[in-house]
N, C-alpha and C positions, 0 to 999 in steps of 0.2 A: 526305669527310675527317672523321675522328673527332677530337674535342677532349678534352683532359684538364684537370683542375682541380687546383690546389695547395691543400692543406689549410692554412688559416690557423693552425691549432693546432700542427701538427708539421712542416709544410713538405713533406710527402710528396705526390708527383704521382700522382693516382688517376684511374681510369676512372669514368664516370658510374654504372655499376652499383654501385660501392662506395659512392658518395654516397647512392644510393637505398635502401641497406640500413640497417637499424636496428642500431646497435652499442652495447654496454654499456661502461662504464669498467672494464676489467680490468687489474689490476696483476699482472705476471708477472715472476718472477725467472729470469734467463737463466744457465744453467750450461753450461760447456763439457764435452763428453763426449769422452774420448780412448780410442780403440780401437787394436787392433794395426795395424801397418804404416801409421801416419800417418792412418788413417781416424778419423773421429769426426764431431762435429757439435755441436749445441746442444740442450739440454733446457730446456723452459720449465715452470715450476711456479707455481701461483697463490701470491700473496704478499699479506700485509696491510700496506699502507703508507698510513695515514690522511693523512699530510702530503702525499703525492703525489696522492691522490684530491682533497684540498682544493685543491691547486694547479691541477689540471685543471679542476675545477668553477669556480674563480675565473676562469681564462682563458676558459672557454666563456661565462661571464656577461659578461666584459669585451667579448668579440667580439660577443655578442648586443646589448649596449648600444651598441656602436659602429655596427653596421650596421642595427639595427632599433629605434633609440630612438624612442619615440612623441613626437609633437608635442602639447604642451598649451598653446596660446596663451591669453593673457588677452584676452577679446573684449569690446569696448565697442560696443554698438549705438547708432548715431546716431538721434536723435529724428526722427520723420516719415519714416523710411525702413524699409520692410519687407524682411526678408531673403527672397530668392526660394527656391523649393524646390530648385533645382539648386545643388549644391555641387561645384565643380571641385577635384580634388586632383592634386598632383604629388608626387614623392618629397620628403618633409620640408617641404612647403609646403601650407598649407590656404588656399583662396581662397573667400570667401563674398561674393557681391555685396551691397553696401550695408552691410557690416560692416567696421569698422576694427580692426586688430590692434595692440595697444600693446606 
């Protein structure tokens, strides 16, 4: 069974192959093209919209901070206790034996 993912930026449901590709931020203007006998379609042309690019970048930054925010705990080492070489990590949690996090 193949699974699909929903883009947190636009809500589009995509296949894994689309996620693995590298995409640029392109702003396109959509124009309707009308032809004879009800035929037609849409034509896309590149457009410059600094405000929309800034909005997309801000949204990507917000999503990055939401899902990949680094953990910077303040660490106080207790006297007479040595921190061992092994450090166990879990998502968003840093565990160091013999070290307390304040």
